[in-house]
Structure formats: structure tokens, C-alpha cells
C-alpha distance (Angstrom), angle and dihedral (degrees) to the residues before:
residue distance angle dihedral
M1 . . .
P2 3.81 . .
D3 3.77 121.1 .
P4 3.82 131.0 -173.0
V5 3.79 113.6 -103.4
S6 3.79 105.3 174.0
R7 3.79 137.7 -10.4
G8 3.79 97.4 -178.6
A9 3.79 128.6 -135.0
A10 3.78 117.5 -18.5
G11 3.77 113.6 -100.1
R12 3.79 94.0 12.5
A13 3.78 102.5 124.9
T14 3.77 96.9 -157.3
Y15 3.79 122.5 154.0
L16 3.81 114.6 -144.5
A17 3.77 103.3 -149.2
A18 3.80 106.3 164.9
L19 3.79 138.0 43.4
G20 3.76 133.7 -165.1
V21 3.80 114.6 -167.1
A22 3.77 122.4 -174.0
A23 3.80 120.2 -163.6
V24 3.79 140.4 157.4
L25 3.79 109.5 -80.4
V26 3.77 128.9 138.4
T27 3.79 98.6 -145.2
G28 3.78 98.5 25.2
C29 3.79 127.8 -131.5
T30 3.73 119.8 -136.1
G31 3.75 137.4 175.2
P32 3.76 143.2 127.0
P33 2.91 108.5 -16.2
P34 3.83 93.8 30.3
V35 3.78 125.8 -107.6
A36 3.81 123.9 -171.3
P37 3.83 137.3 178.0
S38 3.81 117.6 -97.8
G39 3.82 120.7 93.4
P40 3.81 139.5 -37.6
D41 3.80 92.2 -108.5
D42 3.79 99.0 64.7
V43 3.81 117.4 88.1
W44 3.80 125.6 153.0
A45 3.82 127.6 -165.6
L46 3.79 125.5 -171.6
G47 3.79 127.5 -163.5
S48 3.79 146.1 158.3
P49 3.82 138.0 -164.5
H50 3.78 113.2 -51.5
E51 3.80 90.0 -136.8
G52 3.78 131.2 25.8
A53 3.80 123.6 -0.7
G54 3.77 132.8 -52.0
R55 3.78 147.6 127.0
L56 3.78 126.0 -56.7
L57 3.80 123.7 -95.6
L58 3.81 116.5 -143.1
L59 3.82 123.3 -166.2
H60 3.80 128.0 -175.8
F61 3.81 130.5 -163.0
D62 3.80 116.3 -153.9
G63 3.79 97.3 -174.5
R64 3.79 94.0 -85.8
R65 3.78 109.2 50.0
W66 3.80 145.2 -10.4
R67 3.78 118.9 -101.7
E68 3.77 131.8 -177.3
R69 3.79 112.4 -115.4
P70 3.80 129.7 -166.6
A71 3.80 110.8 -85.4
P72 3.80 129.9 -149.8
E73 3.81 116.1 -87.9
V74 3.79 94.1 -98.0
R75 3.79 127.0 138.3
W76 3.76 116.7 -156.6
S77 3.80 134.1 -172.2
S78 3.79 123.0 -142.4
E79 3.80 88.0 -138.7
D80 3.82 88.2 73.1
D81 3.81 97.3 50.9
E82 3.82 94.7 144.8
R83 3.80 89.5 63.1
F84 3.78 97.6 52.3
P85 3.84 110.6 152.1
A86 3.81 115.9 -87.0
L87 3.81 116.2 -122.9
V88 3.81 128.0 -159.2
A89 3.79 131.6 166.9
T90 3.80 134.8 -176.1
G91 3.81 94.6 -177.3
P92 3.82 144.5 -27.4
R93 3.81 90.1 -71.3
D94 3.78 99.2 43.0
A95 3.79 122.4 56.1
W96 3.79 135.0 138.6
V97 3.80 134.0 -153.9
F98 3.80 118.6 -167.4
A99 3.80 114.3 -165.4
A100 3.80 117.1 -161.1
T101 3.81 124.3 -159.8
T102 3.80 118.4 129.8
A103 3.81 85.9 -32.0
V104 3.81 135.4 17.5
T105 3.80 121.7 -105.1
A106 3.81 124.6 -171.4
Y107 3.81 131.1 -146.1
H108 3.80 124.7 -170.8
W109 3.83 128.5 -155.5
D110 3.82 116.4 -151.1
G111 3.79 97.1 -178.6
E112 3.80 95.0 -86.9
R113 3.79 109.7 44.5
W114 3.78 146.2 0.5
S115 3.78 119.0 -110.4
D116 3.78 133.3 -176.0
A117 3.79 108.9 -103.0
R118 3.77 120.1 -146.6
L119 3.77 107.1 -110.2
P120 3.81 128.9 176.2
D121 3.79 115.2 -108.6
L122 3.81 104.7 -83.5
R123 3.79 109.9 178.1
L124 3.79 121.0 -160.3
D125 3.79 124.2 -153.6
P126 3.83 120.9 -149.2
G127 3.79 110.5 -70.9
E128 3.81 95.1 20.4
R129 3.80 119.6 120.1
A130 3.79 139.3 -156.7
D131 3.81 130.4 -141.3
A132 3.79 137.4 168.7
T133 3.79 142.9 -160.2
A134 3.80 134.1 -173.4
L135 3.79 133.6 -156.0
A136 3.82 96.4 175.7
P137 3.83 139.4 -13.8
D138 3.81 88.4 -86.7
D139 3.81 97.1 40.8
V140 3.82 111.9 63.3
W141 3.80 126.6 146.6
L142 3.80 128.0 -159.2
V143 3.80 125.0 -174.7
A144 3.81 121.8 -165.6
G145 3.77 120.7 172.8
D146 3.80 107.3 -50.3
H147 3.82 95.3 -16.4
A148 3.80 134.3 84.7
S149 3.79 125.3 -160.6
H150 3.82 126.9 -164.1
W151 3.82 128.2 -156.6
D152 3.83 114.4 -152.8
G153 3.81 95.7 -178.7
R154 3.80 93.7 -88.6
A155 3.80 110.0 45.1
W156 3.80 144.8 -0.1
T157 3.80 121.4 -108.3
V158 3.82 117.3 -159.9
M159 3.81 122.5 -149.5
R160 3.80 132.9 -180.0
L161 3.79 116.6 -115.7
P162 3.82 122.0 -141.1
A163 3.84 90.8 -127.7
W164 3.81 140.7 8.3
A165 3.81 115.4 -70.4
A166 3.79 130.6 -152.4
S167 3.82 100.7 170.4
V168 3.80 140.1 22.9
S169 3.82 133.7 -164.3
A170 3.81 135.2 174.1
A171 3.78 133.2 -155.4
A172 3.83 94.3 174.6
P173 3.82 137.9 -10.8
D174 3.82 90.6 -86.5
Q175 3.81 95.4 38.4
V176 3.78 105.3 67.2
W177 3.80 117.9 143.9
A178 3.80 130.3 -165.4
V179 3.80 123.4 -174.4
G180 3.79 135.5 -171.1
G181 3.79 134.3 107.2
T182 3.78 141.5 -48.2
G183 3.81 92.5 -127.5
R184 3.78 128.6 63.3
P185 3.82 109.7 -95.4
A186 3.80 117.4 -109.2
A187 3.80 124.4 -128.5
Q188 3.81 91.5 -130.4
G189 3.78 125.8 28.9
C190 3.79 122.6 -21.4
S191 3.77 133.5 -42.2
A192 3.79 129.8 -150.3
S193 3.79 104.5 -77.3
Q194 3.77 144.5 139.4
A195 3.80 125.8 -150.0
A196 3.81 113.9 -76.6
T197 3.81 125.4 -160.4
M198 3.80 122.9 -178.1
R199 3.80 131.7 -175.0
W200 3.80 133.3 -157.9
D201 3.81 107.5 -148.5
G202 3.80 96.0 -175.1
R203 3.80 93.6 -85.8
S204 3.80 110.1 47.3
W205 3.80 146.0 -8.6
R206 3.79 114.5 -100.9
L207 3.79 131.7 -176.3
V208 3.81 111.3 -117.9
P209 3.83 115.7 -154.9
A210 3.81 113.5 -107.3
P211 3.83 129.9 -170.9
E212 3.80 113.8 -80.3
D213 3.79 129.1 -149.2
R214 3.79 115.7 -158.5
T215 3.80 98.2 158.4
P216 3.85 107.6 149.1
S217 3.80 115.1 -121.2
Q218 3.79 115.4 -111.7
E219 3.81 92.9 -161.7
I220 3.81 110.2 127.7
N221 3.79 112.2 -115.9
S222 3.82 130.0 -151.1
E223 3.82 90.1 -82.0
G224 3.80 91.9 58.4
R225 3.80 94.9 -110.4
P226 3.84 131.8 109.5
D227 3.79 107.9 -81.5
G228 3.81 93.5 -131.3
S229 3.81 95.6 -161.8
I230 3.81 117.7 141.5
P231 3.82 123.4 -125.4
S232 3.79 119.9 -89.0
I233 3.80 111.0 -134.0
R234 3.76 124.6 -168.6
L235 3.81 126.4 171.3
T236 3.80 114.7 -139.0
G237 3.80 104.7 176.7
V238 3.80 139.7 33.7
V239 3.81 134.1 -175.7
A240 3.82 118.5 -168.5
H241 3.80 111.5 -159.3
G242 3.81 96.8 166.8
P243 3.82 144.4 -43.2
G244 3.81 92.5 -64.6
N245 3.78 100.5 33.9
V246 3.80 121.6 58.9
R247 3.80 124.5 147.3
A248 3.79 126.6 -157.1
V249 3.80 128.5 -173.1
G250 3.79 128.5 -167.2
T251 3.78 148.0 138.1
R252 3.79 133.0 -85.5
S253 3.80 111.3 -154.3
V254 3.81 122.7 -167.7
F255 3.79 133.9 -178.7
D256 3.81 115.5 -84.9
Y257 3.80 118.1 -175.3
E258 3.82 95.4 -148.3
D259 3.81 101.5 37.3
G260 3.79 101.2 26.0
S261 3.81 93.3 -121.8
R262 3.79 140.6 13.1
S263 3.80 122.3 -149.0
T264 3.79 134.6 -158.0
T265 3.80 131.7 177.0
I266 3.80 121.5 -103.7
T267 3.80 127.6 -168.3
L268 3.81 127.7 -159.7
H269 3.81 131.1 -165.8
W270 3.82 128.1 -153.9
D271 3.81 113.6 -153.7
G272 3.79 96.8 -176.0
T273 3.80 93.8 -87.8
A274 3.80 109.5 46.6
W275 3.80 144.8 -3.9
T276 3.80 118.5 -107.4
R277 3.77 130.1 -175.1
V278 3.81 115.4 -118.1
A279 3.78 133.1 -169.7
G280 3.78 110.6 -70.8
S281 3.78 131.7 -174.9
A282 3.75 139.1 -117.3
Y283 3.78 115.2 -64.0
A284 3.82 104.6 -41.3
G285 3.78 117.9 -145.8
A286 3.82 95.5 -168.8
S287 3.79 137.4 12.0
G288 3.78 138.9 179.2
S289 3.79 147.6 137.4
D290 3.79 118.7 -46.7
G291 3.81 89.6 -142.6
A292 3.80 91.7 -105.0
D293 3.81 125.5 53.4
G294 3.79 101.6 -53.4
I295 3.78 139.3 61.6
I296 3.79 138.4 -111.9
L297 3.79 122.8 -134.8
V298 3.81 120.5 -163.2
D299 3.80 111.6 -156.5
W300 3.80 114.6 -125.2
D301 3.84 89.6 -118.2
A302 3.80 96.0 36.7
G303 3.79 93.7 115.8
A304 3.79 99.0 39.5
E305 3.81 91.6 105.6
G306 3.79 96.7 27.7
G307 3.77 131.0 -101.3
L308 3.82 100.5 69.1
R309 3.78 94.1 -90.8
G310 3.77 113.3 -177.5
T311 3.81 95.7 41.6
I312 3.81 107.4 147.2
R313 3.81 131.0 -162.8
V314 3.81 114.0 -152.7
A315 3.81 107.5 -156.8
P316 3.83 123.7 -146.2
G317 3.80 90.7 -97.3
G318 3.79 92.3 51.1
G319 3.82 97.1 -101.4
R320 3.80 114.8 145.2
T321 3.81 125.2 -140.9
E322 3.79 125.2 -179.4
L323 3.80 111.5 -135.1
A324 3.79 120.1 -132.5
P325 3.83 117.2 -93.7
M326 3.78 118.1 -96.0
A327 3.79 109.4 -83.7
G328 3.79 129.1 -147.7
A329 3.79 132.5 31.5
D330 3.80 96.2 -11.4
R331 3.78 97.4 53.0
G332 3.79 93.9 101.1
R333 3.81 96.6 38.7
E334 3.76 126.6 94.3
V335 3.78 111.3 -115.6
D336 3.78 134.8 -175.6
V337 3.82 119.1 -152.8
S338 3.79 119.7 -157.0
A339 3.82 104.2 164.5
L340 3.80 141.8 31.2
G341 3.80 128.3 -163.5
A342 3.81 127.5 -177.6
V343 3.78 134.6 -157.7
P344 3.84 101.0 -129.0
G345 3.76 117.2 -120.2
T346 3.80 92.7 21.6
R347 3.80 137.1 74.4
T348 3.81 91.7 -117.9
V349 3.81 110.9 122.2
Y350 3.80 127.1 172.7
A351 3.80 122.4 -148.5
A352 3.81 120.8 -163.2
G353 3.77 132.8 -170.5
L354 3.80 140.4 93.9
A355 3.81 133.4 -42.7
Y356 3.80 114.3 -151.4
G357 3.79 129.2 -149.7
R358 3.77 139.0 81.2
N359 3.79 90.1 -38.7
S360 3.79 101.0 36.4
G361 3.77 114.7 -175.0
P362 3.79 147.4 137.1
L363 3.78 116.8 -49.3
I364 3.79 128.9 -149.3
A365 3.80 118.2 175.3
R366 3.77 129.4 178.4
Y367 3.79 127.4 -145.0
R368 3.79 117.6 -161.1
């Protein structure tokens, strides 16, 4: 059952768009939003103005209450929401923020202050994204476009990826997964692409075959004939639970004569041998680990009537269960969820975003 944790200061229209949850786990379990091993009383949430440009807002939960913490000196515009800074944490004295504009910059938290971290020059073209995950203070991964970079506690090592990545997750040092698309992302709309999944096995990054969809569109084009274009598929999130259980979420976009394109959510499951497509949902606005071996999908319109209705848990076997609406003060308020973060090994999941109304402000809810 979800319960409201924090809505922030009244009138402060801040959108919480990233979570970093640290919890006890030997091997770690990371994904979008990031999860890292440390303790159950270490949760970070990052946000920025819902409209316009401004500085970041950083909140931290110590097991008892949420407090605002100093944030890196980063200004962010809501017009570039797909490039919101990535946040990972392995404990209260080790957190990273990676800000992506035309290049990626890194900031490290040592428990007292943020400092600029030396990062190799990672350029981003329009449409490309960056994401990060961390297993330990000396085992951090960053993906940006078609490059991956690894922090070993002393220096960053940059590697070329076999496709374009949008998300990264790690279950162990030799079980790191990145997902995205086979085609270069476009600045506006979609580009020709199929789903791309890549794995780091401890030695190199390799492309792992994923299901393709080349069904020609039957939509009638301006010439009165079937359009014939194939779907564009791009994965946007991945959660690695273990060697035989990895989940990936993305979008399937097809030609639509009136709107240009129409998108639906797809979900894939890796069983240790191959990827298979499983039942998805309507267009999901956020996804992440359920804290066990499955994933949670938040429907794009789940918060339109308040209470996060339409939040689905996809179990390891593919079964789907709708979670109960958010109870309490926010039940009648419209909310918008942009990030999920789970405490591994438990059913505790945090959802972050924005609560609308007379006193709009940041929203953090907790499912357990």
C-alpha cells in the first residue's frame, strides 16, 4: 500500500525526477532509477523546476525524515526533460550526479560537499541520453550515447558501445546491462531503430540479440496507400536482478497519419538464455524495480485523478497486479510520477514526481 512521504514546500513547483536508493544487498541491484548497496536508511531524490530553468533540488531520507541537502551547481531547463541528471548513491558519503547537456559533467558527494569529478570528454548529440548505476564506491558505470565509462575508484575508463544506450543497470561486476536502440536517436520524434541490449561480462561489451518487430504499417498515407514503414523501437529502462532475470522497458512507435506517430510501452525479459517479449501496459511514464524480482510500471495517466491509479506490478512469471491507489491526503490530487526506486530484497518502492493543486510541490510516495 503506498503512503505519502513528502510533498515539499507549499507553492514550490519542483519536479522530482530521479531517485537513488541505497539498501543492504550483497551483490547490489541497480536500474532506473538507481539502486545501490549501503543501508535501508539512505534514499536520495533529485528535482528541478517543473517549468522554465533553475537549480537542482536534492532531498535525502535518513530513515526518519526527509531533509534538503546542498545540490551540485547545476542549472537545468524543463525543456530538456529527457536529459535530466542521473543520480546514483552507494551510501550517505558516496553519491554521484551526472548532468548531461552537449557533454556530460560529473559531481561527487563525499558526505560533506559536492566536488567536480574529472570525467573524460563524453559528447552527446541531440536525442542521446545519459544514465548511471553503482555497485560500490569503486564500481560505477555511466552510459552516454554510444559510449560507456567505468569508475574504479581512481580513474574513469571509456569504452565504445555496440549501439546507443539510454539506461544501464548492474547485478554484479560481470553482469552489467545497457539498453537503448540500434539507430542513432533523433532530436525530435523517433528514428528508425530496433531494440538494443548490451552486456558487460567483465571483459568487454557485447550486443545481445533482442526481439525485432518489422511489421509494416497499414496506416494510409497522404498518397492513399499503406504507409509500409516499420515500427521504431527504443528501450529506455533496464533492471538487472541477476544472471537469469533482467527486465527492459521501452517504447514502440508506429506511423500515425494524424499525429505523426503513436507509441506504446513494451517490456522484455531475459531468462539467462534469450530475451522474450512479455505483456506490457498502456503508455508507461515511469518504470523500475519492485524491490524483489519484478518491475513496476506507472501508467502515463496514472495520477490524472490522484492516487497513482494504474500502477502495475509485473511479477517474475509475467503476471500483472494493479497496486492499490495512494491513500491519505494526496488521494484526490493530480500527481505526475517520473521516477521509481526500490529497496532491494524488500517490497519498499519509492515514487517521485510532482503533486498538482493550489500548493503544487515535489511528491515522494512509498509503496510497501
